[in-house]
C-alpha positions in Angstrom: 13.9 63.3 23.8 11.2 61.1 24.3 11.8 57.0 24.4 11.0 55.4 20.9 8.7 52.7 21.7 7.8 49.7 19.5 4.0 49.7 18.8 1.4 47.3 17.5 -1.4 49.0 15.6 -4.7 46.6 14.9 -6.9 48.4 13.0 -10.8 47.2 13.4 -12.8 46.3 9.9 -9.9 46.9 7.4 -10.5 45.1 4.0 -13.4 43.0 4.9 -16.2 42.2 2.7 -15.1 45.1 0.5 -15.6 47.9 3.2 -12.6 49.8 4.8 -10.3 49.3 1.6 -6.7 50.4 2.6 -3.9 48.8 0.8 -1.2 48.1 3.0 1.6 49.9 0.9 -0.6 52.8 1.4 -0.9 52.2 5.2 3.0 52.1 5.8 3.2 55.0 3.8 0.8 56.7 5.9 2.5 55.7 9.1 6.2 57.1 7.5 4.6 60.7 7.2 3.3 60.3 10.6 6.9 60.4 12.2 6.8 56.3 12.2 10.1 54.4 11.8 10.7 50.9 11.1 7.2 50.6 10.0 5.8 46.6 8.7 2.4 45.6 7.7 1.3 41.7 8.4 -1.7 40.3 6.3 -4.1 42.5 4.8 -6.4 42.9 7.8 -4.5 46.3 9.2 -2.1 45.0 11.5 1.1 47.6 11.7 4.4 47.3 13.7 6.4 50.4 14.4 8.6 52.9 16.2 7.8 56.1 17.4 8.1 58.4 20.3 4.5 59.6 20.7 2.2 58.5 23.1 -0.6 56.5 22.4 -2.9 59.1 23.3 -2.0 61.3 20.2 -0.9 58.3 17.9 -4.1 56.4 17.7 -6.1 59.4 16.7 -3.6 60.8 14.7 -3.9 57.4 12.5 -7.2 57.2 12.5 -7.7 60.8 11.1 -4.6 60.0 8.5 -6.6 57.2 7.1 -10.0 59.1 7.3 -8.2 62.1 5.4 -6.7 60.0 2.5 -8.7 57.3 2.1 -12.5 58.6 3.5 -13.2 56.4 6.3 -12.0 56.1 9.9 -11.2 53.0 11.5 -11.0 52.4 15.3 -7.5 52.3 16.0 -5.9 50.1 19.0 -2.6 50.5 20.0 -0.6 48.2 22.1 3.1 48.3 23.2 5.3 45.1 22.3 5.0 44.2 26.0 1.4 44.8 26.3 1.1 42.0 23.7 3.5 39.8 25.0 1.7 39.8 28.5 -1.5 39.1 26.4 0.2 36.0 24.9 1.6 34.8 28.3 -1.9 35.1 29.4 -3.8 32.6 27.2 -5.8 30.4 29.2 -6.6 28.1 26.0 -3.2 27.0 25.1 -3.4 24.9 21.8 -1.0 22.9 19.5 0.1 25.6 16.9 -1.7 23.8 14.0 -5.0 24.9 16.0 -3.8 28.7 16.5 -6.9 29.6 14.5 -9.4 28.2 17.2 -8.5 31.0 19.9 -8.9 34.4 18.9 -7.8 37.7 21.2 -10.0 40.2 21.4 -8.2 43.4 22.2 -10.0 46.5 23.8 -9.2 50.3 24.3 -10.0 49.8 28.2 -9.5 47.0 30.8 -12.5 44.6 30.9 -12.6 44.4 34.8 -16.0 43.8 36.1 -17.6 42.4 32.8 -20.1 40.2 33.0 -19.3 37.0 31.2 -22.8 35.4 32.0 -24.7 36.7 29.1 -21.7 35.9 26.3 -21.0 32.6 28.0 -25.0 31.7 27.6 -24.1 31.7 23.8 -21.3 29.6 23.9 -21.8 26.1 22.0 -19.2 23.5 20.6 -17.3 23.6 23.3 -16.7 27.4 22.7 -15.2 29.2 26.1 -14.2 32.9 26.9 -11.9 34.4 29.7 -11.1 37.9 30.4 -7.3 38.7 31.1 -6.7 42.5 31.5 -7.8 44.3 28.4 -8.1 41.1 26.6 -11.2 38.8 26.0 -10.2 35.2 24.9 -12.3 33.1 22.7 -11.7 29.4 22.1 -13.7 28.3 19.4 -12.9 24.8 18.9 -15.2 24.4 15.7 -14.1 28.2 14.3 -15.5 31.4 14.6 -17.3 31.7 11.3 -20.3 30.3 12.2 -20.2 30.9 16.0 -23.2 32.9 17.5 -21.1 33.9 20.1 -18.0 35.2 18.0 -21.0 37.1 15.9 -22.6 38.6 19.1 -19.5 39.2 21.2 -18.9 43.0 20.4 -22.6 44.0 21.6 -21.3 42.9 25.1 -18.0 44.7 25.0 -17.7 48.3 26.7 -16.0 49.7 23.8 -14.1 49.3 20.6 -12.3 45.6 20.1 -10.7 44.1 17.3 -9.9 40.1 17.0 -7.0 38.6 15.7 -6.4 34.5 16.0 -2.9 33.2 18.2 -1.6 32.4 15.0 -1.7 35.9 13.8 -1.3 37.5 17.1 2.0 35.2 17.5 3.4 36.3 13.7 2.7 40.1 14.7 4.7 39.9 18.0 7.5 38.4 16.1 7.6 40.7 13.5 7.4 43.6 16.5 10.5 41.8 18.3 12.1 42.5 15.2 11.7 46.3 15.3 
């Protein structure tokens, strides 16, 4: 029998600006129908943790297809193991006090970012913003916040594929929720 793994699903563009509406109760039920166990969600932006023996290569497309069938849109679904998320957190090059956790954002991608040219991204930096890449995660430190950050607004067009961002505070909370599984 395949080994059960703790997975973290991060959906891109869920419940933002009235688009991609997906109630978290419906998301939990959908994951349960796919055979996922110990399902929990964190806030309303498409974060779920669960246990499953299914491999990521089949699980992510199955989740996206089930959401499309039930809710009429197909979000990007990025899956990480708990170990992958903990490794990303440990690699954070911008340690900040807990009360400033919203100033560091982790952009999770499907594949490694080795060889990504940071020069055009760094050229967009203002107000002390900094970026760094570790594995398949790009870190953005935006001390003034990302709401008005030109770098944050244009960052996704510089990445090689789908990405979704979570601030450090949320990422720590999602990892804690996953550890409880």
